[in-house]
LUMLOPA-530499 format. One record per atom (N, C-alpha, C): x, y, z; residue number from 1; residue in three letters. Coordinates in steps of 0.001 Angstrom, whole numbers. Layout:
N
r east X&north Y&up Z&seq NUM&type ALA
...
//
This chain:
173
r east 98762&north 106018&up 134269&seq 1&type UNK
r east 97711&north 105019&up 134380&seq 1&type UNK
r east 98345&north 103671&up 134048&seq 1&type UNK
r east 98154&north 102686&up 134919&seq 2&type UNK
r east 98689&north 101370&up 134596&seq 2&type UNK
r east 97670&north 100592&up 133753&seq 2&type UNK
r east 98067&north 99422&up 133320&seq 3&type UNK
r east 97231&north 98641&up 132398&seq 3&type UNK
r east 95900&north 98258&up 133018&seq 3&type UNK
r east 95921&north 97773&up 134245&seq 4&type UNK
r east 94668&north 97357&up 134887&seq 4&type UNK
r east 93711&north 98536&up 135021&seq 4&type UNK
r east 94226&north 99704&up 135373&seq 5&type UNK
r east 93372&north 100892&up 135473&seq 5&type UNK
r east 92791&north 101265&up 134116&seq 5&type UNK
r east 93600&north 101174&up 133070&seq 6&type UNK
r east 93103&north 101490&up 131724&seq 6&type UNK
r east 92029&north 100495&up 131299&seq 6&type UNK
r east 92256&north 99206&up 131590&seq 7&type UNK
r east 91252&north 98174&up 131279&seq 7&type UNK
r east 89949&north 98482&up 132007&seq 7&type UNK
r east 90041&north 98835&up 133280&seq 8&type UNK
r east 88838&north 99138&up 134067&seq 8&type UNK
r east 88138&north 100399&up 133562&seq 8&type UNK
r east 88920&north 101393&up 133179&seq 9&type UNK
r east 88333&north 102642&up 132677&seq 9&type UNK
r east 87561&north 102395&up 131385&seq 9&type UNK
r east 88162&north 101640&up 130473&seq 10&type UNK
r east 87450&north 101317&up 129236&seq 10&type UNK
r east 86215&north 100476&up 129554&seq 10&type UNK
r east 86367&north 99516&up 130467&seq 11&type UNK
r east 85258&north 98638&up 130840&seq 11&type UNK
r east 84057&north 99376&up 131411&seq 11&type UNK
r east 84281&north 100459&up 132136&seq 12&type UNK
r east 83170&north 101251&up 132687&seq 12&type UNK
r east 82241&north 101733&up 131585&seq 12&type UNK
r east 82811&north 102004&up 130420&seq 13&type UNK
r east 82029&north 102572&up 129326&seq 13&type UNK
r east 81429&north 101496&up 128422&seq 13&type UNK
r east 81738&north 100232&up 128700&seq 14&type UNK
r east 81233&north 99135&up 127869&seq 14&type UNK
r east 80040&north 98436&up 128513&seq 14&type UNK
r east 79560&north 98958&up 129623&seq 15&type UNK
r east 78467&north 98299&up 130338&seq 15&type UNK
r east 77172&north 98231&up 129539&seq 15&type UNK
r east 76986&north 99119&up 128579&seq 16&type UNK
r east 75748&north 99107&up 127798&seq 16&type UNK
r east 75771&north 98050&up 126697&seq 16&type UNK
r east 76927&north 97476&up 126421&seq 17&type UNK
r east 77023&north 96449&up 125380&seq 17&type UNK
r east 76352&north 95166&up 125860&seq 17&type UNK
r east 75866&north 94333&up 124952&seq 18&type UNK
r east 75203&north 93092&up 125357&seq 18&type UNK
r east 76124&north 92188&up 126174&seq 18&type UNK
r east 75530&north 91342&up 126999&seq 19&type UNK
r east 76310&north 90408&up 127808&seq 19&type UNK
r east 77019&north 89373&up 126952&seq 19&type UNK
r east 76490&north 89084&up 125786&seq 20&type UNK
r east 77081&north 88083&up 124890&seq 20&type UNK
r east 78242&north 88696&up 124130&seq 20&type UNK
r east 79152&north 89297&up 124856&seq 21&type UNK
r east 80280&north 89951&up 124205&seq 21&type UNK
r east 81581&north 89357&up 124731&seq 21&type UNK
r east 82567&north 89468&up 123908&seq 22&type UNK
r east 83917&north 89125&up 124314&seq 22&type UNK
r east 84767&north 90357&up 124138&seq 22&type UNK
r east 85913&north 90342&up 124768&seq 23&type UNK
r east 86810&north 91489&up 124663&seq 23&type UNK
r east 88233&north 90973&up 124453&seq 23&type UNK
r east 88907&north 91574&up 123501&seq 24&type UNK
r east 90271&north 91174&up 123172&seq 24&type UNK
r east 91240&north 91644&up 124254&seq 24&type UNK
r east 92411&north 91028&up 124281&seq 25&type UNK
r east 93485&north 91510&up 125139&seq 25&type UNK
r east 93818&north 92946&up 124741&seq 25&type UNK
r east 94413&north 93711&up 125643&seq 26&type UNK
r east 94778&north 95086&up 125282&seq 26&type UNK
r east 95720&north 95134&up 124082&seq 26&type UNK
r east 95466&north 96085&up 123206&seq 27&type UNK
r east 96335&north 96352&up 122057&seq 27&type UNK
r east 97018&north 97681&up 122344&seq 27&type UNK
r east 98332&north 97694&up 122269&seq 28&type UNK
r east 99106&north 98866&up 122659&seq 28&type UNK
r east 99748&north 99498&up 121437&seq 28&type UNK
r east 99625&north 100820&up 121358&seq 29&type UNK
r east 100309&north 101595&up 120317&seq 29&type UNK
r east 100937&north 102824&up 120959&seq 29&type UNK
r east 102011&north 103288&up 120374&seq 30&type UNK
r east 102662&north 104520&up 120801&seq 30&type UNK
r east 102446&north 105521&up 119686&seq 30&type UNK
r east 101595&north 106516&up 119946&seq 31&type UNK
r east 101187&north 107474&up 118927&seq 31&type UNK
r east 101442&north 108895&up 119412&seq 31&type UNK
r east 102230&north 109630&up 118681&seq 32&type UNK
r east 102481&north 111043&up 118967&seq 32&type UNK
r east 102848&north 111260&up 120436&seq 32&type UNK
r east 103750&north 110401&up 120940&seq 33&type UNK
r east 104233&north 110539&up 122300&seq 33&type UNK
r east 103280&north 110045&up 123375&seq 33&type UNK
r east 102204&north 109370&up 122973&seq 34&type UNK
r east 101226&north 108864&up 123946&seq 34&type UNK
r east 101086&north 107354&up 123808&seq 34&type UNK
r east 100915&north 106671&up 124935&seq 35&type UNK
r east 100644&north 105230&up 124933&seq 35&type UNK
r east 99129&north 105068&up 124887&seq 35&type UNK
r east 98644&north 104479&up 123798&seq 36&type UNK
r east 97214&north 104284&up 123599&seq 36&type UNK
r east 96896&north 102798&up 123728&seq 36&type UNK
r east 95918&north 102493&up 124576&seq 37&type UNK
r east 95418&north 101132&up 124704&seq 37&type UNK
r east 94062&north 101058&up 124018&seq 37&type UNK
r east 93893&north 99987&up 123233&seq 38&type UNK
r east 92595&north 99716&up 122618&seq 38&type UNK
r east 92121&north 98345&up 123065&seq 38&type UNK
r east 90817&north 98214&up 123233&seq 39&type UNK
r east 90194&north 96919&up 123517&seq 39&type UNK
r east 89105&north 96723&up 122465&seq 39&type UNK
r east 89118&north 95590&up 121813&seq 40&type UNK
r east 88139&north 95283&up 120773&seq 40&type UNK
r east 87036&north 94428&up 121371&seq 40&type UNK
r east 85798&north 94815&up 121109&seq 41&type UNK
r east 84635&north 94079&up 121607&seq 41&type UNK
r east 83959&north 93379&up 120442&seq 41&type UNK
r east 83655&north 92120&up 120635&seq 42&type UNK
r east 82998&north 91306&up 119619&seq 42&type UNK
r east 81863&north 90543&up 120288&seq 42&type UNK
r east 81002&north 89950&up 119488&seq 43&type UNK
r east 79899&north 89156&up 120034&seq 43&type UNK
r east 80278&north 87685&up 120026&seq 43&type UNK
r east 79730&north 86971&up 120996&seq 44&type UNK
r east 79970&north 85531&up 121103&seq 44&type UNK
r east 78637&north 84804&up 121042&seq 44&type UNK
r east 78711&north 83565&up 120590&seq 45&type UNK
r east 77515&north 82725&up 120575&seq 45&type UNK
r east 77955&north 81281&up 120726&seq 45&type UNK
r east 77384&north 80598&up 121686&seq 46&type UNK
r east 77677&north 79177&up 121849&seq 46&type UNK
r east 76746&north 78403&up 120937&seq 46&type UNK
r east 77331&north 77576&up 120102&seq 47&type UNK
r east 76567&north 76766&up 119162&seq 47&type UNK
r east 76583&north 75325&up 119677&seq 47&type UNK
r east 75414&north 74751&up 119972&seq 48&type UNK
r east 75389&north 73392&up 120490&seq 48&type UNK
r east 76174&north 72429&up 119587&seq 48&type UNK
r east 76962&north 71598&up 120210&seq 49&type UNK
r east 77790&north 70592&up 119538&seq 49&type UNK
r east 78870&north 71183&up 118626&seq 49&type UNK
r east 79104&north 72512&up 118717&seq 50&type UNK
r east 80123&north 73113&up 117862&seq 50&type UNK
r east 80985&north 74133&up 118595&seq 50&type UNK
r east 80697&north 74440&up 119846&seq 51&type UNK
r east 81518&north 75360&up 120619&seq 51&type UNK
r east 81140&north 76815&up 120463&seq 51&type UNK
r east 82091&north 77689&up 120781&seq 52&type UNK
r east 81847&north 79125&up 120748&seq 52&type UNK
r east 82252&north 79709&up 119397&seq 52&type UNK
r east 81398&north 80579&up 118906&seq 53&type UNK
r east 81688&north 81316&up 117683&seq 53&type UNK
r east 81772&north 82794&up 118048&seq 53&type UNK
r east 82619&north 83528&up 117323&seq 54&type UNK
r east 82742&north 84959&up 117566&seq 54&type UNK
r east 82590&north 85715&up 116252&seq 54&type UNK
r east 82236&north 86972&up 116386&seq 55&type UNK
r east 82082&north 87851&up 115232&seq 55&type UNK
r east 83325&north 88728&up 115096&seq 55&type UNK
r east 83467&north 89396&up 113986&seq 56&type UNK
r east 84501&north 90442&up 113929&seq 56&type UNK
r east 84197&north 91488&up 115003&seq 56&type UNK
r east 85177&north 92257&up 115426&seq 57&type UNK
r east 84922&north 93291&up 116436&seq 57&type UNK
r east 83828&north 94253&up 115981&seq 57&type UNK
r east 82992&north 94603&up 116942&seq 58&type UNK
r east 81889&north 95528&up 116681&seq 58&type UNK
r east 82159&north 96912&up 117258&seq 58&type UNK
r east 82929&north 96958&up 118357&seq 59&type UNK
r east 83240&north 98215&up 119030&seq 59&type UNK
r east 84708&north 98222&up 119420&seq 59&type UNK
r east 85260&north 99415&up 119580&seq 60&type UNK
r east 86626&north 99564&up 120069&seq 60&type UNK
r east 86608&north 100619&up 121173&seq 60&type UNK
r east 87185&north 100253&up 122317&seq 61&type UNK
r east 87339&north 101193&up 123422&seq 61&type UNK
r east 88794&north 101592&up 123507&seq 61&type UNK
r east 89060&north 102843&up 123829&seq 62&type UNK
r east 90455&north 103290&up 123894&seq 62&type UNK
r east 90670&north 104221&up 125081&seq 62&type UNK
r east 91914&north 104156&up 125583&seq 63&type UNK
r east 92326&north 105028&up 126685&seq 63&type UNK
r east 93748&north 105493&up 126416&seq 63&type UNK
r east 94038&north 106693&up 126868&seq 64&type UNK
r east 95382&north 107255&up 126792&seq 64&type UNK
r east 96051&north 106946&up 128127&seq 64&type UNK
r east 96957&north 105985&up 128125&seq 65&type UNK
r east 97611&north 105580&up 129363&seq 65&type UNK
r east 98609&north 106632&up 129835&seq 65&type UNK
r east 99025&north 107514&up 128950&seq 66&type UNK
r east 100000&north 108541&up 129309&seq 66&type UNK
r east 99386&north 109575&up 130239&seq 66&type UNK
r east 98172&north 110011&up 129912&seq 67&type UNK
r east 97539&north 111028&up 130756&seq 67&type UNK
r east 96396&north 110474&up 131607&seq 67&type UNK
r east 96152&north 109162&up 131518&seq 68&type UNK
r east 95145&north 108544&up 132371&seq 68&type UNK
r east 93717&north 108859&up 131990&seq 68&type UNK
r east 93467&north 109108&up 130716&seq 69&type UNK
r east 92120&north 109501&up 130276&seq 69&type UNK
r east 91495&north 108468&up 129345&seq 69&type UNK
r east 90211&north 108226&up 129564&seq 70&type UNK
r east 89409&north 107447&up 128628&seq 70&type UNK
r east 89264&north 108286&up 127370&seq 70&type UNK
r east 89384&north 107647&up 126192&seq 71&type UNK
r east 89239&north 108396&up 124939&seq 71&type UNK
r east 87843&north 108215&up 124367&seq 71&type UNK
r east 87480&north 106958&up 124052&seq 72&type UNK
r east 86175&north 106746&up 123427&seq 72&type UNK
r east 85840&north 105265&up 123368&seq 72&type UNK
r east 84563&north 104994&up 123230&seq 73&type UNK
r east 84057&north 103675&up 122863&seq 73&type UNK
r east 83236&north 103918&up 121608&seq 73&type UNK
r east 83711&north 103400&up 120488&seq 74&type UNK
r east 83073&north 103713&up 119213&seq 74&type UNK
r east 82766&north 102454&up 118423&seq 74&type UNK
r east 81864&north 102603&up 117486&seq 75&type UNK
r east 81550&north 101523&up 116548&seq 75&type UNK
r east 82803&north 101241&up 115731&seq 75&type UNK
r east 83059&north 99983&up 115506&seq 76&type UNK
r east 84255&north 99556&up 114784&seq 76&type UNK
r east 83927&north 99536&up 113304&seq 76&type UNK
r east 84386&north 100578&up 112577&seq 77&type UNK
r east 84060&north 100665&up 111157&seq 77&type UNK
r east 85060&north 101554&up 110439&seq 77&type UNK
r east 84898&north 101688&up 109154&seq 78&type UNK
r east 85740&north 102577&up 108366&seq 78&type UNK
r east 87204&north 102200&up 108391&seq 78&type UNK
r east 88058&north 103154&up 108743&seq 79&type UNK
r east 89507&north 102959&up 108751&seq 79&type UNK
r east 89957&north 101908&up 109748&seq 79&type UNK
r east 89096&north 101570&up 110666&seq 80&type UNK
r east 89493&north 100637&up 111719&seq 80&type UNK
r east 89520&north 99186&up 111265&seq 80&type UNK
r east 88915&north 98873&up 110141&seq 81&type UNK
r east 88834&north 97476&up 109703&seq 81&type UNK
r east 90168&north 96989&up 109151&seq 81&type UNK
r east 90557&north 95740&up 109486&seq 82&type UNK
r east 91787&north 95173&up 108922&seq 82&type UNK
r east 91513&north 94626&up 107519&seq 82&type UNK
r east 92513&north 94033&up 106886&seq 83&type UNK
r east 92297&north 93465&up 105556&seq 83&type UNK
r east 91202&north 92395&up 105566&seq 83&type UNK
r east 90775&north 92001&up 104391&seq 84&type UNK
r east 89738&north 90981&up 104251&seq 84&type UNK
r east 90152&north 89705&up 104967&seq 84&type UNK
r east 89211&north 89127&up 105691&seq 85&type UNK
r east 89474&north 87917&up 106469&seq 85&type UNK
r east 88580&north 86789&up 105992&seq 85&type UNK
r east 88837&north 85604&up 106517&seq 86&type UNK
r east 87995&north 84448&up 106202&seq 86&type UNK
r east 86558&north 84754&up 106602&seq 86&type UNK
r east 85591&north 84154&up 105901&seq 87&type UNK
r east 84190&north 84418&up 106246&seq 87&type UNK
r east 83856&north 83936&up 107662&seq 87&type UNK
r east 82932&north 84622&up 108279&seq 88&type UNK
r east 82455&north 84202&up 109597&seq 88&type UNK
r east 81386&north 83144&up 109390&seq 88&type UNK
r east 80951&north 82397&up 110378&seq 89&type UNK
r east 81323&north 82552&up 111783&seq 89&type UNK
r east 82704&north 81969&up 112057&seq 89&type UNK
r east 83362&north 82552&up 113050&seq 90&type UNK
r east 84679&north 82090&up 113451&seq 90&type UNK
r east 84552&north 81316&up 114749&seq 90&type UNK
r east 85118&north 80149&up 114763&seq 91&type UNK
r east 85096&north 79339&up 115975&seq 91&type UNK
r east 86273&north 79740&up 116852&seq 91&type UNK
r east 86024&north 79847&up 118146&seq 92&type UNK
r east 87079&north 80209&up 119097&seq 92&type UNK
r east 86984&north 79313&up 120321&seq 92&type UNK
r east 88055&north 78606&up 120591&seq 93&type UNK
r east 88123&north 77750&up 121782&seq 93&type UNK
r east 88806&north 78528&up 122898&seq 93&type UNK
r east 88024&north 79055&up 123783&seq 94&type UNK
r east 88549&north 79835&up 124912&seq 94&type UNK
r east 89166&north 78901&up 125941&seq 94&type UNK
r east 90291&north 79326&up 126538&seq 95&type UNK
r east 90925&north 78551&up 127599&seq 95&type UNK
r east 89964&north 78439&up 128771&seq 95&type UNK
r east 89885&north 77266&up 129363&seq 96&type UNK
r east 88975&north 77043&up 130494&seq 96&type UNK
r east 89758&north 77031&up 131802&seq 96&type UNK
r east 89323&north 77876&up 132714&seq 97&type UNK
r east 89919&north 77947&up 134043&seq 97&type UNK
r east 89124&north 77071&up 135003&seq 97&type UNK
r east 89786&north 76585&up 136041&seq 98&type UNK
r east 89119&north 75758&up 137052&seq 98&type UNK
r east 88221&north 76602&up 137952&seq 98&type UNK
r east 88579&north 77875&up 138141&seq 99&type UNK
r east 87772&north 78734&up 139020&seq 99&type UNK
r east 87907&north 80191&up 138590&seq 99&type UNK
r east 86957&north 81021&up 138986&seq 100&type UNK
r east 87049&north 82453&up 138673&seq 100&type UNK
r east 88296&north 83094&up 139283&seq 100&type UNK
r east 88724&north 82599&up 140445&seq 101&type UNK
r east 89933&north 83160&up 141059&seq 101&type UNK
r east 91150&north 82988&up 140157&seq 101&type UNK
r east 91229&north 81865&up 139469&seq 102&type UNK
r east 92344&north 81632&up 138552&seq 102&type UNK
r east 92338&north 82651&up 137412&seq 102&type UNK
r east 91164&north 83001&up 136938&seq 103&type UNK
r east 91041&north 83992&up 135864&seq 103&type UNK
r east 91626&north 85324&up 136327&seq 103&type UNK
r east 91201&north 85766&up 137518&seq 104&type UNK
r east 91655&north 87058&up 138030&seq 104&type UNK
r east 93164&north 87092&up 138222&seq 104&type UNK
r east 93719&north 86029&up 138785&seq 105&type UNK
r east 95167&north 85979&up 139008&seq 105&type UNK
r east 95914&north 86021&up 137678&seq 105&type UNK
r east 95455&north 85241&up 136707&seq 106&type UNK
r east 96159&north 85190&up 135422&seq 106&type UNK
r east 96090&north 86523&up 134681&seq 106&type UNK
r east 94928&north 87158&up 134686&seq 107&type UNK
r east 94823&north 88424&up 133971&seq 107&type UNK
r east 95546&north 89554&up 134712&seq 107&type UNK
r east 95589&north 89510&up 136041&seq 108&type UNK
r east 96421&north 90462&up 136776&seq 108&type UNK
r east 97879&north 90304&up 136352&seq 108&type UNK
r east 98297&north 89060&up 136172&seq 109&type UNK
r east 99668&north 88777&up 135728&seq 109&type UNK
r east 99915&north 89350&up 134326&seq 109&type UNK
r east 98960&north 89172&up 133435&seq 110&type UNK
r east 99087&north 89721&up 132079&seq 110&type UNK
r east 99213&north 91246&up 132144&seq 110&type UNK
r east 98351&north 91883&up 132931&seq 111&type UNK
r east 98377&north 93346&up 133019&seq 111&type UNK
r east 99707&north 93834&up 133601&seq 111&type UNK
r east 100257&north 93110&up 134575&seq 112&type UNK
r east 101558&north 93471&up 135135&seq 112&type UNK
r east 102657&north 93350&up 134069&seq 112&type UNK
r east 102541&north 92349&up 133205&seq 113&type UNK
r east 103524&north 92206&up 132129&seq 113&type UNK
r east 103462&north 93385&up 131153&seq 113&type UNK
r east 102261&north 93844&up 130838&seq 114&type UNK
r east 102149&north 95045&up 129997&seq 114&type UNK
r east 102892&north 96200&up 130658&seq 114&type UNK
r east 102644&north 96391&up 131965&seq 115&type UNK
r east 103276&north 97503&up 132677&seq 115&type UNK
r east 104796&north 97372&up 132697&seq 115&type UNK
r east 105284&north 96158&up 132745&seq 116&type UNK
r east 106725&north 95916&up 132727&seq 116&type UNK
r east 107311&north 96180&up 131334&seq 116&type UNK
r east 106559&north 95847&up 130287&seq 117&type UNK
r east 107087&north 95905&up 128924&seq 117&type UNK
r east 106887&north 97250&up 128226&seq 117&type UNK
r east 105816&north 97937&up 128517&seq 118&type UNK
r east 105517&north 99188&up 127803&seq 118&type UNK
r east 106656&north 100212&up 127890&seq 118&type UNK
r east 107284&north 100428&up 129051&seq 119&type UNK
r east 108385&north 101412&up 129079&seq 119&type UNK
r east 109510&north 101082&up 128096&seq 119&type UNK
r east 109842&north 99819&up 127926&seq 120&type UNK
r east 110860&north 99443&up 126959&seq 120&type UNK
r east 110396&north 99634&up 125527&seq 120&type UNK
r east 109112&north 99366&up 125281&seq 121&type UNK
r east 108541&north 99540&up 123951&seq 121&type UNK
r east 108623&north 100997&up 123503&seq 121&type UNK
r east 108348&north 101916&up 124411&seq 122&type UNK
r east 108343&north 103328&up 124019&seq 122&type UNK
r east 109748&north 103931&up 124031&seq 122&type UNK
r east 110726&north 103173&up 124511&seq 123&type UNK
r east 112135&north 103606&up 124482&seq 123&type UNK
r east 112964&north 102489&up 123850&seq 123&type UNK
r east 112753&north 102214&up 122562&seq 124&type UNK
r east 113372&north 101048&up 121921&seq 124&type UNK
r east 114897&north 101068&up 121885&seq 124&type UNK
r east 115522&north 102232&up 122085&seq 125&type UNK
r east 116983&north 102302&up 122078&seq 125&type UNK
r east 117589&north 102013&up 123448&seq 125&type UNK
r east 116741&north 101899&up 124466&seq 126&type UNK
r east 117235&north 101594&up 125817&seq 126&type UNK
r east 117739&north 100148&up 125848&seq 126&type UNK
r east 118716&north 99876&up 126701&seq 127&type UNK
r east 119227&north 98504&up 126780&seq 127&type UNK
r east 118141&north 97537&up 127256&seq 127&type UNK
r east 118187&north 96330&up 126715&seq 128&type UNK
r east 117226&north 95296&up 127102&seq 128&type UNK
r east 117754&north 94600&up 128353&seq 128&type UNK
r east 116960&north 94664&up 129414&seq 129&type UNK
r east 117336&north 94034&up 130676&seq 129&type UNK
r east 116816&north 92605&up 130721&seq 129&type UNK
r east 117462&north 91782&up 131514&seq 130&type UNK
r east 117099&north 90367&up 131616&seq 130&type UNK
r east 115626&north 90188&up 132003&seq 130&type UNK
r east 115141&north 90999&up 132944&seq 131&type UNK
r east 113741&north 90858&up 133369&seq 131&type UNK
r east 112773&north 91193&up 132235&seq 131&type UNK
r east 113199&north 92061&up 131302&seq 132&type UNK
r east 112354&north 92351&up 130146&seq 132&type UNK
r east 112274&north 91135&up 129222&seq 132&type UNK
r east 113389&north 90439&up 129056&seq 133&type UNK
r east 113406&north 89234&up 128218&seq 133&type UNK
r east 112495&north 88174&up 128825&seq 133&type UNK
r east 112626&north 87965&up 130132&seq 134&type UNK
r east 111789&north 86981&up 130831&seq 134&type UNK
r east 110318&north 87389&up 130721&seq 134&type UNK
r east 110029&north 88679&up 130925&seq 135&type UNK
r east 108659&north 89176&up 130826&seq 135&type UNK
r east 108097&north 89034&up 129420&seq 135&type UNK
r east 108922&north 89309&up 128415&seq 136&type UNK
r east 108470&north 89184&up 127022&seq 136&type UNK
r east 108123&north 87736&up 126700&seq 136&type UNK
r east 108954&north 86814&up 127149&seq 137&type UNK
r east 108674&north 85395&up 126903&seq 137&type UNK
r east 107382&north 84970&up 127583&seq 137&type UNK
r east 107198&north 85396&up 128821&seq 138&type UNK
r east 105969&north 85036&up 129555&seq 138&type UNK
r east 104751&north 85687&up 128890&seq 138&type UNK
r east 104886&north 86938&up 128477&seq 139&type UNK
r east 103778&north 87614&up 127806&seq 139&type UNK
r east 103356&north 86840&up 126554&seq 139&type UNK
r east 104329&north 86414&up 125754&seq 140&type UNK
r east 104004&north 85684&up 124523&seq 140&type UNK
r east 103320&north 84352&up 124824&seq 140&type UNK
r east 103707&north 83693&up 125907&seq 141&type UNK
r east 103021&north 82456&up 126320&seq 141&type UNK
r east 101558&north 82735&up 126636&seq 141&type UNK
r east 101324&north 83783&up 127407&seq 142&type UNK
r east 99947&north 84125&up 127785&seq 142&type UNK
r east 99158&north 84664&up 126596&seq 142&type UNK
r east 99811&north 85408&up 125727&seq 143&type UNK
r east 99144&north 85899&up 124523&seq 143&type UNK
r east 98683&north 84714&up 123678&seq 143&type UNK
r east 99550&north 83744&up 123478&seq 144&type UNK
r east 99207&north 82547&up 122701&seq 144&type UNK
r east 98039&north 81798&up 123339&seq 144&type UNK
r east 98003&north 81775&up 124634&seq 145&type UNK
r east 96967&north 81053&up 125387&seq 145&type UNK
r east 95608&north 81759&up 125294&seq 145&type UNK
r east 95607&north 83099&up 125300&seq 146&type UNK
r east 94340&north 83829&up 125440&seq 146&type UNK
r east 93878&north 84621&up 124223&seq 146&type UNK
r east 94762&north 84958&up 123316&seq 147&type UNK
r east 94338&north 85750&up 122151&seq 147&type UNK
r east 93414&north 84911&up 121270&seq 147&type UNK
r east 92380&north 85517&up 120801&seq 148&type UNK
r east 91417&north 84861&up 119935&seq 148&type UNK
r east 92061&north 84672&up 118566&seq 148&type UNK
r east 92284&north 83439&up 118178&seq 149&type UNK
r east 93009&north 83170&up 116922&seq 149&type UNK
r east 92351&north 83826&up 115707&seq 149&type UNK
r east 91010&north 83825&up 115589&seq 150&type UNK
r east 90423&north 84496&up 114423&seq 150&type UNK
r east 90693&north 86005&up 114391&seq 150&type UNK
r east 91042&north 86581&up 115549&seq 151&type UNK
r east 91263&north 88032&up 115612&seq 151&type UNK
r east 92736&north 88424&up 115496&seq 151&type UNK
r east 93618&north 87460&up 115239&seq 152&type UNK
r east 95047&north 87785&up 115145&seq 152&type UNK
r east 95348&north 88895&up 114136&seq 152&type UNK
r east 94674&north 88960&up 112982&seq 153&type UNK
r east 94947&north 90097&up 112078&seq 153&type UNK
r east 94616&north 91447&up 112717&seq 153&type UNK
r east 93631&north 91485&up 113603&seq 154&type UNK
r east 93306&north 92717&up 114312&seq 154&type UNK
r east 94410&north 93063&up 115302&seq 154&type UNK
r east 94912&north 92059&up 116012&seq 155&type UNK
r east 96022&north 92291&up 116943&seq 155&type UNK
r east 97225&north 92858&up 116194&seq 155&type UNK
r east 97500&north 92306&up 115035&seq 156&type UNK
r east 98644&north 92789&up 114248&seq 156&type UNK
r east 98396&north 94201&up 113727&seq 156&type UNK
r east 97184&north 94477&up 113296&seq 157&type UNK
r east 96862&north 95792&up 112724&seq 157&type UNK
r east 96896&north 96895&up 113771&seq 157&type UNK
r east 96409&north 96606&up 114986&seq 158&type UNK
r east 96266&north 97649&up 115996&seq 158&type UNK
r east 97248&north 97547&up 117153&seq 158&type UNK
r east 98084&north 96533&up 117166&seq 159&type UNK
r east 99101&north 96404&up 118198&seq 159&type UNK
r east 100335&north 95707&up 117679&seq 159&type UNK
r east 100476&north 95678&up 116365&seq 160&type UNK
r east 101554&north 94925&up 115733&seq 160&type UNK
r east 102953&north 95416&up 116068&seq 160&type UNK
r east 103130&north 96709&up 116232&seq 161&type UNK
r east 104460&north 97219&up 116576&seq 161&type UNK
r east 104856&north 96770&up 117980&seq 161&type UNK
r east 103889&north 96790&up 118895&seq 162&type UNK
r east 104157&north 96309&up 120254&seq 162&type UNK
r east 104479&north 94816&up 120217&seq 162&type UNK
r east 103658&north 94040&up 119513&seq 163&type UNK
r east 103898&north 92591&up 119429&seq 163&type UNK
r east 105245&north 92289&up 118777&seq 163&type UNK
r east 105594&north 93001&up 117732&seq 164&type UNK
r east 106891&north 92785&up 117071&seq 164&type UNK
r east 108032&north 93091&up 118028&seq 164&type UNK
r east 107911&north 94167&up 118781&seq 165&type UNK
r east 108944&north 94526&up 119746&seq 165&type UNK
r east 109064&north 93441&up 120827&seq 165&type UNK
r east 107918&north 92972&up 121341&seq 166&type UNK
r east 107940&north 91918&up 122368&seq 166&type UNK
r east 108602&north 90660&up 121817&seq 166&type UNK
r east 108250&north 90297&up 120591&seq 167&type UNK
r east 108870&north 89098&up 119973&seq 167&type UNK
r east 110385&north 89264&up 119846&seq 167&type UNK
r east 110803&north 90452&up 119474&seq 168&type UNK
r east 112240&north 90722&up 119328&seq 168&type UNK
r east 112939&north 90619&up 120684&seq 168&type UNK
r east 112356&north 91219&up 121707&seq 169&type UNK
r east 112957&north 91162&up 123051&seq 169&type UNK
r east 113007&north 89723&up 123553&seq 169&type UNK
r east 111969&north 88943&up 123284&seq 170&type UNK
r east 111936&north 87555&up 123748&seq 170&type UNK
r east 113056&north 86722&up 123130&seq 170&type UNK
r east 113605&north 87168&up 122001&seq 171&type UNK
r east 114695&north 86447&up 121331&seq 171&type UNK
r east 116064&north 86799&up 121911&seq 171&type UNK
r east 116129&north 87858&up 122715&seq 172&type UNK
r east 117408&north 88265&up 123311&seq 172&type UNK
r east 117884&north 87172&up 124270&seq 172&type UNK
r east 119180&north 87150&up 124491&seq 173&type UNK
r east 119751&north 86142&up 125420&seq 173&type UNK
r east 119993&north 86725&up 126778&seq 173&type UNK
//
């Protein structure tokens, strides 16, 4: 299952969530020989004269990219919570696109980068190829552009090994 398919599979099960929701970029983990993708869902609210505010994640959707199966969409609680964070509400300035077509092209590009990088992540002893370095650098640019800054501790908690690996590869020459 590629990244876009996993995103779509998780998304099919999130249709019952309110429209006032946001969804984090995919968080990738390698667990017991399986590539697991998680997507965190949070609520959004536009506050007049103050921009968009977001809540901590309320739900987490997951898929096993190794076998192409949806795992679950569950309430985000218990062991899933990261360390204590600043009090909410959290303000988030989302990047503004000129058109919906630009959104689709950019996110297709992000998903392709995941597909390019995940094989190296799960085989960390394999040699780093030049295209992986270029892809890692581009991924980090897009991550910086689109990741919700208030949710960075969640990204680190649930995809930190992947992010650390990408950062390391991006430093290669």
